[in-house]
N, CA, C and O atoms as a GROMACS GRO file, in nm:
protein
  448
    1MET      N    1  -4.178   0.848   0.447
    1MET     CA    2  -4.109   0.713   0.350
    1MET      C    3  -3.954   0.712   0.360
    1MET      O    4  -3.890   0.612   0.328
    2LYS      N    5  -3.890   0.836   0.409
    2LYS     CA    6  -3.751   0.823   0.365
    2LYS      C    7  -3.724   0.757   0.523
    2LYS      O    8  -3.638   0.671   0.503
    3LYS      N    9  -3.748   0.756   0.629
    3LYS     CA   10  -3.686   0.740   0.758
    3LYS      C   11  -3.774   0.583   0.709
    3LYS      O   12  -3.670   0.532   0.666
    4LEU      N   13  -3.821   0.534   0.698
    4LEU     CA   14  -3.837   0.389   0.644
    4LEU      C   15  -3.750   0.311   0.535
    4LEU      O   16  -3.730   0.192   0.557
    5PHE      N   17  -3.692   0.373   0.409
    5PHE     CA   18  -3.588   0.352   0.308
    5PHE      C   19  -3.443   0.388   0.413
    5PHE      O   20  -3.356   0.307   0.382
    6ILE      N   21  -3.407   0.454   0.492
    6ILE     CA   22  -3.308   0.447   0.604
    6ILE      C   23  -3.335   0.294   0.699
    6ILE      O   24  -3.270   0.189   0.704
    7TYR      N   25  -3.430   0.330   0.750
    7TYR     CA   26  -3.427   0.202   0.817
    7TYR      C   27  -3.454   0.038   0.720
    7TYR      O   28  -3.472  -0.079   0.753
    8SER      N   29  -3.448   0.084   0.643
    8SER     CA   30  -3.470  -0.130   0.587
    8SER      C   31  -3.313  -0.072   0.512
    8SER      O   32  -3.287  -0.174   0.448
    9LEU      N   33  -3.229  -0.002   0.489
    9LEU     CA   34  -3.126  -0.002   0.442
    9LEU      C   35  -3.032  -0.064   0.569
    9LEU      O   36  -2.971  -0.170   0.560
   10ILE      N   37  -3.033   0.017   0.683
   10ILE     CA   38  -2.959  -0.009   0.756
   10ILE      C   39  -3.007  -0.163   0.780
   10ILE      O   40  -2.918  -0.248   0.771
   11SER      N   41  -3.180  -0.221   0.817
   11SER     CA   42  -3.179  -0.402   0.848
   11SER      C   43  -3.109  -0.475   0.730
   11SER      O   44  -3.072  -0.592   0.739
   12ILE      N   45  -3.095  -0.405   0.630
   12ILE     CA   46  -3.056  -0.499   0.552
   12ILE      C   47  -2.937  -0.556   0.542
   12ILE      O   48  -2.900  -0.672   0.524
   13SER      N   49  -2.859  -0.405   0.566
   13SER     CA   50  -2.720  -0.413   0.570
   13SER      C   51  -2.643  -0.472   0.703
   13SER      O   52  -2.520  -0.479   0.714
   14LEU      N   53  -2.743  -0.515   0.806
   14LEU     CA   54  -2.757  -0.550   0.919
   14LEU      C   55  -2.717  -0.707   0.931
   14LEU      O   56  -2.621  -0.771   0.975
   15ILE      N   57  -2.843  -0.735   0.869
   15ILE     CA   58  -2.863  -0.890   0.820
   15ILE      C   59  -2.748  -0.990   0.730
   15ILE      O   60  -2.737  -1.113   0.728
   16MET      N   61  -2.664  -0.878   0.653
   16MET     CA   62  -2.571  -0.931   0.549
   16MET      C   63  -2.465  -0.905   0.638
   16MET      O   64  -2.391  -0.996   0.600
   17LEU      N   65  -2.409  -0.858   0.716
   17LEU     CA   66  -2.344  -0.823   0.812
   17LEU      C   67  -2.323  -0.962   0.916
   17LEU      O   68  -2.218  -1.016   0.950
   18GLN      N   69  -2.461  -0.995   0.951
   18GLN     CA   70  -2.452  -1.134   1.044
   18GLN      C   71  -2.455  -1.269   0.947
   18GLN      O   72  -2.430  -1.374   1.007
   19GLY      N   73  -2.481  -1.281   0.807
   19GLY     CA   74  -2.366  -1.428   0.732
   19GLY      C   75  -2.235  -1.422   0.729
   19GLY      O   76  -2.175  -1.519   0.682
   20CYS      N   77  -2.145  -1.280   0.789
   20CYS     CA   78  -2.035  -1.335   0.780
   20CYS      C   79  -1.922  -1.270   0.910
   20CYS      O   80  -1.879  -1.170   0.968
   21GLY      N   81  -1.918  -1.438   0.897
   21GLY     CA   82  -1.760  -1.366   1.079
   21GLY      C   83  -1.707  -1.271   1.088
   21GLY      O   84  -1.645  -1.206   1.004
   22THR      N   85  -1.733  -1.250   1.221
   22THR     CA   86  -1.663  -1.128   1.231
   22THR      C   87  -1.523  -1.130   1.198
   22THR      O   88  -1.461  -1.025   1.180
   23LYS      N   89  -1.452  -1.282   1.186
   23LYS     CA   90  -1.336  -1.262   1.181
   23LYS      C   91  -1.292  -1.244   1.014
   23LYS      O   92  -1.183  -1.201   0.976
   24ASP      N   93  -1.400  -1.285   0.930
   24ASP     CA   94  -1.447  -1.284   0.810
   24ASP      C   95  -1.422  -1.072   0.767
   24ASP      O   96  -1.335  -1.016   0.700
   25VAL      N   97  -1.534  -1.020   0.839
   25VAL     CA   98  -1.522  -0.874   0.862
   25VAL      C   99  -1.376  -0.814   0.862
   25VAL      O  100  -1.347  -0.715   0.796
   26GLN      N  101  -1.290  -0.883   0.939
   26GLN     CA  102  -1.195  -0.832   1.001
   26GLN      C  103  -1.117  -0.859   0.943
   26GLN      O  104  -1.041  -0.762   0.952
   27LYS      N  105  -1.037  -0.982   0.832
   27LYS     CA  106  -0.990  -0.998   0.743
   27LYS      C  107  -0.996  -0.925   0.636
   27LYS      O  108  -0.895  -0.873   0.589
   28MET      N  109  -1.130  -0.910   0.578
   28MET     CA  110  -1.164  -0.769   0.470
   28MET      C  111  -1.108  -0.642   0.493
   28MET      O  112  -1.061  -0.575   0.401
   29ASN      N  113  -1.110  -0.602   0.620
   29ASN     CA  114  -1.092  -0.523   0.639
   29ASN      C  115  -0.967  -0.446   0.610
   29ASN      O  116  -0.942  -0.338   0.558
   30ALA      N  117  -0.870  -0.585   0.686
   30ALA     CA  118  -0.726  -0.527   0.774
   30ALA      C  119  -0.599  -0.549   0.608
   30ALA      O  120  -0.593  -0.638   0.523
   31PRO      N  121  -0.520  -0.419   0.630
   31PRO     CA  122  -0.468  -0.399   0.548
   31PRO      C  123  -0.343  -0.483   0.513
   31PRO      O  124  -0.258  -0.522   0.593
   32LYS      N  125  -0.348  -0.515   0.321
   32LYS     CA  126  -0.226  -0.603   0.296
   32LYS      C  127  -0.112  -0.576   0.326
   32LYS      O  128  -0.132  -0.458   0.355
   33PHE      N  129   0.018  -0.594   0.346
   33PHE     CA  130   0.149  -0.598   0.311
   33PHE      C  131   0.223  -0.708   0.298
   33PHE      O  132   0.175  -0.818   0.324
   34ILE      N  133   0.399  -0.689   0.241
   34ILE     CA  134   0.435  -0.754   0.145
   34ILE      C  135   0.497  -0.706   0.198
   34ILE      O  136   0.482  -0.590   0.239
   35GLU      N  137   0.670  -0.840   0.236
   35GLU     CA  138   0.803  -0.854   0.336
   35GLU      C  139   0.861  -0.781   0.183
   35GLU      O  140   0.804  -0.782   0.074
   36VAL      N  141   0.952  -0.738   0.208
   36VAL     CA  142   1.102  -0.708   0.087
   36VAL      C  143   1.144  -0.702   0.139
   36VAL      O  144   1.094  -0.715   0.250
   37VAL      N  145   1.316  -0.669   0.126
   37VAL     CA  146   1.405  -0.635   0.152
   37VAL      C  147   1.443  -0.539   0.014
   37VAL      O  148   1.441  -0.544  -0.109
   38VAL      N  149   1.487  -0.422   0.163
   38VAL     CA  150   1.482  -0.290   0.018
   38VAL      C  151   1.618  -0.238   0.108
   38VAL      O  152   1.654  -0.278   0.218
   39GLN      N  153   1.672  -0.147   0.033
   39GLN     CA  154   1.832  -0.089   0.026
   39GLN      C  155   1.849   0.100   0.003
   39GLN      O  156   1.780   0.185   0.060
   40ASN      N  157   1.912   0.114  -0.052
   40ASN     CA  158   1.912   0.202  -0.042
   40ASN      C  159   1.762   0.345  -0.082
   40ASN      O  160   1.670   0.290  -0.144
   41HIS      N  161   1.743   0.449  -0.066
   41HIS     CA  162   1.575   0.502  -0.066
   41HIS      C  163   1.661   0.666  -0.147
   41HIS      O  164   1.770   0.723  -0.144
   42LEU      N  165   1.526   0.680  -0.208
   42LEU     CA  166   1.505   0.883  -0.242
   42LEU      C  167   1.362   0.895  -0.217
   42LEU      O  168   1.262   0.854  -0.275
   43VAL      N  169   1.389   0.981  -0.089
   43VAL     CA  170   1.252   1.029  -0.060
   43VAL      C  171   1.225   1.214  -0.157
   43VAL      O  172   1.302   1.310  -0.168
   44SER      N  173   1.091   1.194  -0.206
   44SER     CA  174   1.027   1.317  -0.272
   44SER      C  175   0.993   1.410  -0.223
   44SER      O  176   0.888   1.379  -0.166
   45HIS      N  177   1.013   1.508  -0.207
   45HIS     CA  178   0.986   1.626  -0.108
   45HIS      C  179   0.908   1.704  -0.185
   45HIS      O  180   0.920   1.820  -0.148
   46GLY      N  181   0.838   1.695  -0.269
   46GLY     CA  182   0.800   1.812  -0.390
   46GLY      C  183   0.847   1.801  -0.508
   46GLY      O  184   0.872   1.715  -0.593
   47PHE      N  185   0.853   1.950  -0.485
   47PHE     CA  186   0.902   2.037  -0.674
   47PHE      C  187   0.917   2.182  -0.585
   47PHE      O  188   0.867   2.230  -0.483
   48ASP      N  189   1.027   2.225  -0.698
   48ASP     CA  190   1.091   2.357  -0.669
   48ASP      C  191   0.996   2.429  -0.741
   48ASP      O  192   0.888   2.373  -0.760
   49GLU      N  193   1.014   2.560  -0.793
   49GLU     CA  194   1.001   2.668  -0.885
   49GLU      C  195   0.988   2.646  -1.011
   49GLU      O  196   0.916   2.700  -1.095
   50GLU      N  197   1.073   2.556  -1.018
   50GLU     CA  198   1.147   2.532  -1.243
   50GLU      C  199   1.054   2.393  -1.233
   50GLU      O  200   1.069   2.328  -1.336
   51ASN      N  201   0.955   2.323  -1.131
   51ASN     CA  202   0.876   2.229  -1.149
   51ASN      C  203   1.000   2.074  -1.171
   51ASN      O  204   0.979   1.989  -1.257
   52LYS      N  205   1.139   2.070  -1.061
   52LYS     CA  206   1.179   2.084  -1.098
   52LYS      C  207   1.166   1.905  -0.938
   52LYS      O  208   1.205   1.951  -0.831
   53GLU      N  209   1.150   1.844  -0.932
   53GLU     CA  210   1.139   1.724  -0.832
   53GLU      C  211   1.246   1.700  -0.665
   53GLU      O  212   1.367   1.694  -0.684
   54ILE      N  213   1.214   1.693  -0.568
   54ILE     CA  214   1.364   1.718  -0.506
   54ILE      C  215   1.338   1.655  -0.415
   54ILE      O  216   1.250   1.664  -0.329
   55LEU      N  217   1.440   1.570  -0.440
   55LEU     CA  218   1.509   1.427  -0.423
   55LEU      C  219   1.621   1.453  -0.293
   55LEU      O  220   1.712   1.536  -0.296
   56GLU      N  221   1.598   1.382  -0.206
   56GLU     CA  222   1.683   1.349  -0.051
   56GLU      C  223   1.682   1.166  -0.128
   56GLU      O  224   1.590   1.092  -0.162
   57GLU      N  225   1.894   1.144  -0.127
   57GLU     CA  226   1.887   1.013  -0.131
   57GLU      C  227   1.892   0.984   0.040
   57GLU      O  228   1.870   1.061   0.134
   58VAL      N  229   1.924   0.864   0.037
   58VAL     CA  230   1.998   0.803   0.186
   58VAL      C  231   2.039   0.693   0.117
   58VAL      O  232   1.987   0.635   0.022
   59ILE      N  233   2.165   0.666   0.194
   59ILE     CA  234   2.220   0.551   0.159
   59ILE      C  235   2.216   0.419   0.325
   59ILE      O  236   2.260   0.405   0.439
   60VAL      N  237   2.168   0.384   0.265
   60VAL     CA  238   2.234   0.309   0.425
   60VAL      C  239   2.300   0.184   0.415
   60VAL      O  240   2.307   0.134   0.302
   61GLU      N  241   2.359   0.112   0.530
   61GLU     CA  242   2.482   0.027   0.558
   61GLU      C  243   2.474  -0.095   0.468
   61GLU      O  244   2.548  -0.131   0.376
   62LYS      N  245   2.380  -0.141   0.512
   62LYS     CA  246   2.315  -0.298   0.437
   62LYS      C  247   2.190  -0.245   0.405
   62LYS      O  248   2.147  -0.136   0.440
   63PRO      N  249   2.132  -0.335   0.333
   63PRO     CA  250   1.953  -0.450   0.317
   63PRO      C  251   1.919  -0.472   0.380
   63PRO      O  252   1.984  -0.558   0.438
   64ARG      N  253   1.787  -0.431   0.448
   64ARG     CA  254   1.715  -0.441   0.566
   64ARG      C  255   1.545  -0.494   0.507
   64ARG      O  256   1.477  -0.438   0.421
   65ARG      N  257   1.508  -0.630   0.595
   65ARG     CA  258   1.318  -0.655   0.588
   65ARG      C  259   1.275  -0.500   0.613
   65ARG      O  260   1.309  -0.410   0.690
   66LYS      N  261   1.173  -0.518   0.496
   66LYS     CA  262   1.082  -0.405   0.554
   66LYS      C  263   0.894  -0.499   0.500
   66LYS      O  264   0.876  -0.580   0.410
   67LEU      N  265   0.823  -0.459   0.568
   67LEU     CA  266   0.675  -0.447   0.547
   67LEU      C  267   0.595  -0.364   0.435
   67LEU      O  268   0.553  -0.265   0.496
   68LEU      N  269   0.580  -0.360   0.385
   68LEU     CA  270   0.511  -0.264   0.315
   68LEU      C  271   0.356  -0.283   0.282
   68LEU      O  272   0.317  -0.387   0.229
   69ARG      N  273   0.279  -0.189   0.311
   69ARG     CA  274   0.162  -0.136   0.267
   69ARG      C  275   0.136  -0.183   0.133
   69ARG      O  276   0.206  -0.132   0.046
   70VAL      N  277   0.029  -0.290   0.088
   70VAL     CA  278   0.014  -0.269  -0.035
   70VAL      C  279  -0.018  -0.168  -0.095
   70VAL      O  280   0.047  -0.127  -0.191
   71ASP      N  281  -0.123  -0.113  -0.051
   71ASP     CA  282  -0.224   0.039  -0.090
   71ASP      C  283  -0.131   0.129  -0.073
   71ASP      O  284  -0.191   0.235  -0.054
   72ARG      N  285   0.035   0.153  -0.066
   72ARG     CA  286   0.083   0.275  -0.021
   72ARG      C  287   0.161   0.231  -0.203
   72ARG      O  288   0.219   0.321  -0.263
   73ILE      N  289   0.155   0.154  -0.238
   73ILE     CA  290   0.268   0.069  -0.352
   73ILE      C  291   0.173   0.190  -0.442
   73ILE      O  292   0.051   0.198  -0.436
   74GLN      N  293   0.268   0.284  -0.531
   74GLN     CA  294   0.223   0.320  -0.675
   74GLN      C  295   0.262   0.255  -0.743
   74GLN      O  296   0.170   0.188  -0.790
   75SER      N  297   0.345   0.232  -0.779
   75SER     CA  298   0.444   0.118  -0.891
   75SER      C  299   0.563   0.078  -0.887
   75SER      O  300   0.629   0.148  -0.810
   76VAL      N  301   0.619   0.000  -0.932
   76VAL     CA  302   0.726  -0.081  -0.924
   76VAL      C  303   0.780  -0.059  -1.095
   76VAL      O  304   0.713  -0.034  -1.195
   77SER      N  305   0.907  -0.076  -1.082
   77SER     CA  306   0.989  -0.098  -1.180
   77SER      C  307   1.130  -0.204  -1.174
   77SER      O  308   1.170  -0.258  -1.070
   78GLU      N  309   1.164  -0.211  -1.247
   78GLU     CA  310   1.251  -0.262  -1.216
   78GLU      C  311   1.368  -0.277  -1.114
   78GLU      O  312   1.400  -0.388  -1.071
   79LYS      N  313   1.454  -0.121  -1.064
   79LYS     CA  314   1.471  -0.059  -0.944
   79LYS      C  315   1.376  -0.046  -0.828
   79LYS      O  316   1.396  -0.081  -0.712
   80TYR      N  317   1.226   0.031  -0.900
   80TYR     CA  318   1.233   0.072  -0.740
   80TYR      C  319   1.081   0.008  -0.763
   80TYR      O  320   1.010  -0.029  -0.856
   81ILE      N  321   1.076   0.022  -0.605
   81ILE     CA  322   0.923   0.072  -0.605
   81ILE      C  323   0.905   0.209  -0.507
   81ILE      O  324   0.941   0.264  -0.402
   82LEU      N  325   0.860   0.214  -0.570
   82LEU     CA  326   0.770   0.400  -0.511
   82LEU      C  327   0.640   0.325  -0.477
   82LEU      O  328   0.554   0.244  -0.511
   83THR      N  329   0.709   0.454  -0.341
   83THR     CA  330   0.515   0.398  -0.249
   83THR      C  331   0.500   0.549  -0.127
   83THR      O  332   0.588   0.609  -0.065
   84SER      N  333   0.361   0.567  -0.131
   84SER     CA  334   0.365   0.677  -0.058
   84SER      C  335   0.400   0.756   0.095
   84SER      O  336   0.455   0.685   0.180
   85TYR      N  337   0.386   0.823   0.112
   85TYR     CA  338   0.534   0.884   0.278
   85TYR      C  339   0.402   0.969   0.317
   85TYR      O  340   0.310   1.008   0.245
   86GLY      N  341   0.420   0.983   0.439
   86GLY     CA  342   0.416   1.050   0.519
   86GLY      C  343   0.352   1.230   0.501
   86GLY      O  344   0.442   1.289   0.442
   87PHE      N  345   0.281   1.291   0.518
   87PHE     CA  346   0.279   1.498   0.492
   87PHE      C  347   0.351   1.457   0.318
   87PHE      O  348   0.464   1.488   0.282
   88GLY      N  349   0.257   1.389   0.240
   88GLY     CA  350   0.252   1.399   0.119
   88GLY      C  351   0.355   1.433  -0.011
   88GLY      O  352   0.340   1.501  -0.112
   89ARG      N  353   0.518   1.318   0.064
   89ARG     CA  354   0.611   1.274   0.019
   89ARG      C  355   0.616   1.104  -0.058
   89ARG      O  356   0.561   1.024   0.018
   90LEU      N  357   0.648   1.062  -0.140
   90LEU     CA  358   0.654   0.976  -0.203
   90LEU      C  359   0.841   0.953  -0.186
   90LEU      O  360   0.927   1.041  -0.196
   91VAL      N  361   0.869   0.770  -0.152
   91VAL     CA  362   1.036   0.706  -0.158
   91VAL      C  363   0.956   0.604  -0.318
   91VAL      O  364   0.866   0.538  -0.371
   92TYR      N  365   1.094   0.674  -0.321
   92TYR     CA  366   1.176   0.517  -0.421
   92TYR      C  367   1.249   0.474  -0.371
   92TYR      O  368   1.339   0.543  -0.323
   93TRP      N  369   1.247   0.315  -0.356
   93TRP     CA  370   1.297   0.196  -0.269
   93TRP      C  371   1.330   0.117  -0.330
   93TRP      O  372   1.269   0.049  -0.412
   94GLU      N  373   1.515   0.113  -0.272
   94GLU     CA  374   1.632  -0.013  -0.423
   94GLU      C  375   1.526  -0.138  -0.369
   94GLU      O  376   1.446  -0.108  -0.280
   95TYR      N  377   1.527  -0.259  -0.416
   95TYR     CA  378   1.473  -0.352  -0.374
   95TYR      C  379   1.579  -0.472  -0.397
   95TYR      O  380   1.662  -0.467  -0.487
   96GLU      N  381   1.572  -0.552  -0.332
   96GLU     CA  382   1.590  -0.700  -0.424
   96GLU      C  383   1.523  -0.804  -0.489
   96GLU      O  384   1.401  -0.819  -0.477
   97GLY      N  385   1.553  -0.834  -0.518
   97GLY     CA  386   1.462  -1.002  -0.649
   97GLY      C  387   1.444  -0.916  -0.720
   97GLY      O  388   1.477  -0.801  -0.693
   98SER      N  389   1.389  -0.949  -0.826
   98SER     CA  390   1.327  -0.900  -0.970
   98SER      C  391   1.230  -0.863  -0.996
   98SER      O  392   1.136  -0.869  -0.917
   99PHE      N  393   1.221  -0.807  -1.133
   99PHE     CA  394   1.096  -0.744  -1.134
   99PHE      C  395   0.983  -0.900  -1.148
   99PHE      O  396   0.953  -0.949  -1.039
  100ALA      N  397   0.957  -0.932  -1.207
  100ALA     CA  398   0.926  -1.087  -1.205
  100ALA      C  399   0.871  -1.132  -1.036
  100ALA      O  400   0.759  -1.141  -0.986
  101GLU      N  401   0.984  -1.150  -0.992
  101GLU     CA  402   0.944  -1.158  -0.856
  101GLU      C  403   0.803  -1.086  -0.762
  101GLU      O  404   0.706  -1.118  -0.695
  102MET      N  405   0.875  -0.971  -0.812
  102MET     CA  406   0.779  -0.827  -0.660
  102MET      C  407   0.671  -0.861  -0.818
  102MET      O  408   0.554  -0.859  -0.777
  103LYS      N  409   0.671  -0.880  -0.925
  103LYS     CA  410   0.526  -0.879  -0.994
  103LYS      C  411   0.388  -0.971  -0.917
  103LYS      O  412   0.275  -0.932  -0.888
  104GLU      N  413   0.460  -1.120  -0.900
  104GLU     CA  414   0.425  -1.246  -0.879
  104GLU      C  415   0.370  -1.203  -0.710
  104GLU      O  416   0.259  -1.216  -0.658
  105LEU      N  417   0.482  -1.156  -0.660
  105LEU     CA  418   0.444  -1.138  -0.502
  105LEU      C  419   0.308  -1.049  -0.462
  105LEU      O  420   0.221  -1.093  -0.387
  106LEU      N  421   0.303  -0.909  -0.531
  106LEU     CA  422   0.215  -0.860  -0.526
  106LEU      C  423   0.061  -0.893  -0.589
  106LEU      O  424  -0.042  -0.853  -0.536
  107THR      N  425   0.068  -0.988  -0.737
  107THR     CA  426   0.011  -1.076  -0.757
  107THR      C  427  -0.090  -1.253  -0.671
  107THR      O  428  -0.162  -1.344  -0.712
  108ASN      N  429  -0.050  -1.223  -0.588
  108ASN     CA  430  -0.016  -1.383  -0.482
  108ASN      C  431  -0.085  -1.224  -0.396
  108ASN      O  432  -0.204  -1.208  -0.370
  109ASN      N  433  -0.008  -1.155  -0.374
  109ASN     CA  434  -0.102  -1.118  -0.246
  109ASN      C  435  -0.217  -1.041  -0.254
  109ASN      O  436  -0.270  -1.012  -0.147
  110SER      N  437  -0.280  -0.991  -0.380
  110SER     CA  438  -0.416  -0.925  -0.426
  110SER      C  439  -0.531  -1.041  -0.377
  110SER      O  440  -0.650  -1.019  -0.355
  111ASP      N  441  -0.471  -1.150  -0.368
  111ASP     CA  442  -0.594  -1.227  -0.403
  111ASP      C  443  -0.625  -1.299  -0.248
  111ASP      O  444  -0.700  -1.389  -0.211
  112LYS      N  445  -0.556  -1.235  -0.200
  112LYS     CA  446  -0.542  -1.274  -0.016
  112LYS      C  447  -0.638  -1.167   0.023
  112LYS      O  448  -0.666  -1.148   0.141
   0.00000   0.00000   0.00000
C-alpha cells in the first residue's frame, strides 16, 4: 500500500511538472539578484568571549557595482545592507542610494 501511495505521488508530481515548461521551472528556481553600488564594509567574524562582535573594517578607494543575491540579505538600514557571507560571517555593506530606493528595488525584485 505504501509503494502505491509513493508511486501515485511521484506520478502526480511528474504530471504537474509537465504542465510547466522547463524554462519556467528553471526561472522559478533561479537565484534572484539585485544590483547595488557598495562602498566600505564591515565583516563580522563572530563574537569574543565577552559577547562583543568582532568586526573587520574594510575601506575601499571607490564605490563599485555589485550583484547581491537576495536570499543572502538579512536586513537593510538607512546605511547598511546586512548579508550572510561564507564561513558563518556577516557583512555590513555601505550602499549608495536611499532606504526608499532600496526598499523599492527589493520589493520589485520579489515579484520576479
